[in-house]
C-alpha positions as CSV (number, residue, x, y, z in Angstrom):
1,M,0.3,-0.2,0.0
2,K,0.8,3.5,-0.7
3,I,1.7,5.6,2.3
4,N,2.3,9.8,1.6
5,F,4.4,11.1,4.7
6,S,4.2,15.0,3.9
7,T,6.1,15.0,0.4
8,K,7.3,11.7,0.3
9,E,5.0,8.9,-1.0
10,Y,6.5,4.7,0.2
11,D,5.5,1.4,-0.7
12,C,4.6,-0.3,3.0
13,C,3.4,-3.1,4.9
14,L,1.7,-2.3,8.0
15,K,2.8,-3.6,11.2
16,W,-0.6,-3.8,14.4
17,L,1.3,-3.5,17.7
18,S,-0.2,-1.8,20.9
19,Y,1.0,0.8,23.9
20,N,1.4,0.0,27.1
21,N,-2.3,1.3,28.3
22,G,-4.0,-1.1,25.3
23,N,-4.6,1.4,22.5
24,V,-3.7,0.3,19.2
25,A,-0.2,1.5,17.7
26,I,0.6,1.3,14.0
27,V,3.7,1.2,12.2
28,A,4.6,1.1,8.1
29,C,7.6,-0.7,7.1
30,D,9.2,-0.6,4.1
31,A,7.2,-3.7,1.8
32,K,10.8,-4.8,0.5
33,S,13.0,-4.4,3.1
34,G,10.7,-4.8,6.5
35,L,12.3,-1.7,7.5
36,P,10.1,0.5,10.1
37,V,9.8,3.8,7.7
38,G,7.2,5.5,10.3
39,K,5.0,5.1,13.2
40,L,1.3,6.2,11.9
41,T,-0.3,6.5,15.4
42,V,0.1,8.4,18.7
43,N,-0.9,7.4,22.3
44,T,-2.9,9.0,23.9
45,P,-4.0,9.6,27.9
46,E,-7.2,8.7,26.7
47,I,-8.3,5.0,26.6
48,L,-9.5,4.4,23.0
49,P,-12.0,1.5,22.4
50,P,-10.5,-1.4,20.6
51,D,-11.3,-0.8,17.0
52,A,-10.3,2.5,17.2
53,V,-7.0,4.1,16.5
54,A,-5.2,7.9,17.1
55,I,-4.2,8.7,14.1
56,K,-0.9,11.3,14.0
57,N,-1.5,13.4,10.7
58,Y,1.2,16.4,11.7
59,S,4.5,17.2,11.4
60,E,6.2,14.8,9.1
61,N,3.3,12.6,9.1
62,D,1.2,15.1,7.3
63,G,-1.0,13.3,4.5
64,V,-1.0,9.9,6.0
65,L,-4.5,9.9,6.9
66,E,-5.8,10.3,3.9
67,S,-3.7,7.4,3.1
68,L,-5.0,5.1,5.3
69,I,-8.5,6.1,4.4
70,D,-7.8,6.0,0.8
71,N,-6.4,2.5,1.3
72,G,-9.8,1.4,3.2
73,V,-7.7,0.8,6.8
74,V,-9.6,3.9,8.6
75,S,-12.6,5.5,8.6
76,E,-13.5,9.3,8.4
77,I,-12.7,10.9,11.7
78,Q,-15.1,10.3,14.1
79,H,-13.7,12.8,17.2
80,Y,-10.4,14.8,18.0
81,I,-8.4,14.2,21.3
82,P,-6.3,17.5,21.7
83,S,-2.6,17.2,22.6
84,G,-1.0,20.4,23.5
85,Y,-0.7,22.6,20.1
86,V,-2.5,19.9,17.7
87,Q,-5.9,17.5,17.6
88,I,-5.6,14.1,17.4
89,P,-7.4,12.6,14.7
90,V,-9.4,9.5,16.3
91,C,-11.1,6.8,13.4
92,I,-12.4,3.3,13.9
93,I,-10.5,0.4,12.0
94,L,-11.7,-0.8,9.1
95,N,-9.4,-3.7,8.0
96,K,-5.9,-4.6,9.8
97,L,-4.2,-4.8,6.6
98,E,-0.7,-6.1,7.1
99,K,0.2,-4.7,3.3
């Protein structure tokens, strides 16, 4: 799957993990080498339902959310969680694609 990070596009596979508090974490890895390209999520103090995920869609991750929605991995934004100077979009997981 193609994932956009700011101005770069990578061919990635997804690794599904979890943070210490149980929230879902997603890491994008290069489809050929398997090496990590970037973390697509952020952890929040708010415990999210197991089918929800907080997407990091700012700074070097600008464009990640649109890539995940376009690939059918997550839903449109359900709500936001304030975090410092940004609002973290929370989406529903639609498909735990590995590739």
